[in-house]
C-alpha positions in Angstrom: -26.1 15.7 9.1 -26.1 12.4 8.1 -22.4 11.2 8.0 -21.0 9.9 4.6 -20.7 6.8 3.8 -17.4 5.1 3.7 -16.7 4.2 0.0 -15.7 0.1 -0.7 -14.8 -2.0 -3.3 -12.9 -5.5 -3.0 -8.5 -4.3 -3.3 -9.4 -0.9 -1.7 -6.5 0.1 0.2 -7.1 2.8 3.4 -4.6 4.7 6.0 -6.8 4.2 8.9 -6.0 6.4 11.8 -8.1 5.3 15.3 -7.6 7.8 18.6 -8.1 7.8 21.8 -11.1 8.9 22.8 -11.0 12.7 23.9 -7.7 11.9 22.7 -6.4 10.0 26.1 -3.9 7.3 26.8 -5.3 4.1 25.4 -2.6 1.9 25.0 -0.6 2.2 28.8 2.1 -1.0 28.0 3.2 -3.6 26.2 0.7 -5.7 27.5 -2.1 -3.8 26.0 -0.7 -3.0 22.3 0.3 -6.6 22.1 -3.2 -7.6 23.1 -4.4 -4.3 19.9 -2.1 -6.2 17.9 -3.6 -9.6 18.3 -7.3 -8.6 17.6 -5.7 -7.0 14.5 -4.2 -10.4 13.1 -7.6 -12.5 14.2 -10.0 -10.3 12.0 -7.3 -10.0 9.2 -7.8 -13.7 9.4 -11.6 -13.7 9.7 -12.2 -11.5 6.9 -9.2 -11.4 4.6 -8.1 -8.0 5.5 -3.9 -7.3 4.1 -2.3 -5.7 6.9 0.7 -3.8 4.8 1.6 -1.1 8.1 0.7 -0.4 11.4 2.1 1.9 14.2 0.1 1.9 17.9 1.0 5.1 19.7 -0.1 5.1 23.5 -3.3 6.8 22.4 -3.9 6.8 18.7 -3.0 3.9 16.0 -2.1 3.7 11.7 -2.7 0.6 10.5 -2.4 0.4 6.4 -4.3 -2.1 4.5 -6.3 -3.6 2.1 -10.1 -5.2 2.1 -11.5 -7.6 0.6 -15.4 -8.3 0.3 -15.9 -7.1 4.0 -16.3 -3.5 4.2 -13.9 -1.8 6.3 -16.0 -0.9 8.7 -17.2 -4.1 9.7 -13.1 -4.9 10.3 -12.9 -1.8 12.0 -16.0 -2.3 14.6 -15.0 -5.8 15.4 -11.2 -4.9 16.3 -12.6 -1.3 18.5 -15.4 -3.3 20.2 -13.1 -5.7 21.0 -10.3 -3.9 22.5 -12.7 -1.7 24.3 -14.1 -4.7 25.9 -10.8 -5.9 27.1 -9.8 -2.4 28.1 -12.8 -1.7 30.6 -12.5 -4.7 31.9 -8.6 -4.8 33.4 -9.3 -1.3 34.1 -12.6 -1.2 35.9 -14.5 1.2 33.5 -17.2 1.6 31.4 -18.4 3.2 28.5 -16.2 4.7 25.1 -12.2 4.2 24.8 -12.2 5.4 20.9 -13.1 8.2 19.2 -16.3 6.8 17.6 -15.7 7.8 14.2 -12.1 6.7 13.2 -10.7 8.7 10.0 -9.5 5.9 7.1 -8.5 7.5 3.6 -8.4 5.9 0.3 -4.5 5.3 -1.3 -5.3 5.1 -4.8 -1.2 5.9 -5.7 1.3 3.2 -5.6 3.9 6.1 -5.0 1.5 7.9 -2.0 1.1 4.4 -1.0 5.3 4.0 -0.1 5.2 7.5 1.4 2.1 6.4 3.4 4.2 3.8 4.7 7.4 5.7 5.5 4.8 8.0 8.0 4.0 5.7 9.8 7.1 3.9 10.6 8.4 7.2 11.4 5.1 8.1 13.5 7.1 7.2 17.1 10.0 9.4 15.7 8.0 12.3 15.4 6.3 11.9 18.4 9.7 11.8 20.3 10.2 8.5 20.6 13.9 7.4 19.7 12.8 4.6 17.7 9.9 3.5 15.8 8.9 0.5 18.1 5.6 -1.0 18.0 5.8 -0.4 14.1 6.1 -2.7 11.1 9.4 -1.4 10.8 10.9 -4.6 11.6 8.9 -7.1 9.4 10.3 -4.7 6.7 14.2 -4.7 8.2 13.4 -8.6 7.2 10.5 -9.0 4.4 8.9 -11.4 7.0 5.9 -11.7 9.6 3.5 -13.4 10.4 1.0 -10.6 10.5 2.1 -8.1 8.1 1.8 -8.6 4.2 5.7 -6.9 3.6 5.7 -8.3 0.0 3.4 -6.3 -1.3 5.1 -3.2 -0.9 8.3 -4.2 -1.4 7.5 -5.8 -4.6 6.9 -1.8 -5.6 10.4 -1.2 -4.9 12.2 -4.2 -6.3 11.5 -7.6 -7.7 14.3 -8.7 -5.7 13.9 -9.0 -1.8 17.5 -8.4 -1.1 17.1 -4.9 -2.9 13.5 -3.8 -2.0 14.7 -4.2 1.4 17.8 -2.0 0.8 15.7 0.4 -1.2 13.7 0.8 1.6 15.9 0.8 4.4 17.5 4.2 2.1 13.8 5.4 1.9 13.3 5.5 5.3 16.2 8.1 6.1 14.9 10.2 3.1 13.7 13.7 4.2 13.2 12.6 7.5 13.3 16.3 9.0 10.2 16.7 6.9 8.3 14.5 8.8 9.4 15.4 12.0 8.6 18.3 10.7 5.1 18.1 9.8 2.5 19.5 12.5 -0.6 17.1 11.4 -1.8 13.6 10.4 -3.7 16.3 7.2 -0.5 18.1 6.4 1.0 14.9 4.7 -2.6 14.4 2.9 -2.1 17.9 1.8 1.1 17.4 0.3 1.4 13.9 -0.9 5.3 13.1 -1.3 7.0 10.8 -4.0 10.2 8.8 -4.4 12.5 10.9 -6.7 13.6 7.5 -9.1 14.3 6.9 -12.8 11.3 5.1 -12.9 8.7 8.2 -12.4 6.2 8.2 -15.4 6.2 11.3 -17.8 3.0 12.3 -19.2 1.9 10.9 -22.5 -0.4 11.7 -25.5 -0.7 7.8 -26.5 -3.5 5.4 -25.5 -3.8 2.1 -23.6 -5.2 0.6 -26.7 -2.2 2.0 -29.4 0.4 0.6 -26.4 -1.5 -3.1 -26.6 -2.1 -3.7 -30.4 1.8 -2.4 -30.7 2.3 -5.6 -27.9 0.2 -7.5 -29.7 2.4 -6.6 -33.1 5.3 -6.9 -31.8 5.1 -10.1 -29.9 2.8 -11.3 -32.8 0.0 -12.5 -30.1 -3.7 -12.4 -30.3 -4.8 -8.6 -28.1 -7.7 -10.7 -26.5 -5.1 -13.3 -25.0 -2.8 -10.4 -23.8 -5.9 -9.0 -22.0 -7.5 -12.7 -20.8 -4.9 -15.2 -20.3 -3.4 -16.6 -17.4 -1.2 -19.1 -18.1 0.8 -19.1 -21.1 4.5 -17.9 -20.7 4.7 -15.8 -23.8 1.4 -14.1 -23.7 2.1 -13.9 -19.6 5.8 -11.6 -20.9 3.8 -9.7 -23.1 1.2 -8.3 -21.3 4.4 -7.2 -18.4 5.7 -5.0 -21.2 2.3 -3.8 -21.8 2.4 -2.9 -18.3 5.7 -1.6 -17.8 5.2 0.6 -21.0 1.6 1.4 -20.2 3.0 3.2 -16.5 6.1 4.0 -17.6 4.5 6.6 -20.2 1.9 7.5 -17.5 -0.6 6.4 -19.1 -2.2 4.4 -16.7 -1.6 3.4 -13.1 -0.8 0.0 -11.5 -4.3 0.6 -10.1 -6.2 1.7 -12.5 -4.8 -1.2 -14.2 -6.1 -4.0 -12.0 -9.3 -2.7 -13.8 -8.7 -3.5 -16.8 -5.9 -6.8 -16.7 -7.4 -10.2 -14.6 -4.6 -9.3 -12.3 -4.7 -8.1 -8.6 -2.4 -5.1 -7.5 0.8 -7.7 -6.8 0.2 -9.4 -9.7 0.5 -5.7 -11.8 3.4 -5.3 -9.7 5.3 -8.3 -10.0 4.5 -8.2 -13.8 6.0 -4.8 -13.5 8.8 -5.7 -11.8 9.5 -8.6 -13.7 10.5 -6.3 -16.9 12.1 -4.0 -14.8 14.7 -6.1 -13.7 15.5 -8.1 -17.1 17.6 -6.1 -19.5 16.6 -8.1 -22.5 12.2 -7.3 -21.5 13.5 -3.4 -20.2 14.8 -2.8 -23.5 11.7 -4.1 -25.8 9.7 -2.7 -23.9 11.6 1.1 -24.2 11.8 0.7 -27.9 8.1 0.3 -28.1 7.6 3.4 -25.8 10.0 5.5 -28.1 8.1 4.2 -31.1 4.9 5.1 -29.7 6.6 8.4 -29.0 7.9 8.5 -32.8 3.8 8.2 -33.7 
């Protein structure tokens, strides 16, 4: 049976797992793990691959990343083949090092993305290691890294970097036993977790066009400008309110908004957080939400 082609589009986010052939150990020491990470960084730069998290275990690796124009298959082929050449030379062997078909799961939920970050960073603990060594956990503790793009997910937690790191650390501790008890990676996929915060969206019968029309009326800005203009501050503020209201009311996800607005996911997240972190904008957005619910 022919293998099904992987879904690809610019901006797609994937949770990737590459296992050793027959699940054998393929990272024997820190040198091996450093080499693999260096290869990830090389192909990250070559193909504009965004790396949001990683965990390198003895017999497998987790990567959480986003692609641009180049498909994931091309990126992973480069990383895996390069490491295979290194490994076979070092250990005087031939043949496959990794399973030929790595796993890649599309991530299209903001809350699910954050839960995957925790799952990846907790993987060493789940495997019996006391600390999440050889993961990107330290990068999120500090908010600084040369290889991991921490800002993308941290900005989902707060527009303030210090607060975002604090929220990340708190979230890493929540329901840790659930992760330790999960028997397989697929179990985590079958029961996606959510972040229990006051920002959880509620279901609504209001449409995106109705929100857009209301924001345009309140701000006295043309709808076409809100949907297209990039630089005018008043327009940007109105669009941020549009984003916040649409997400809060459960009308559209941040991922879906990237399809209709001239913004990347990081731009959508920044716009949402600018409203969430400013009382006057948040108050106005909530008034718009309440008025729409009363219609």
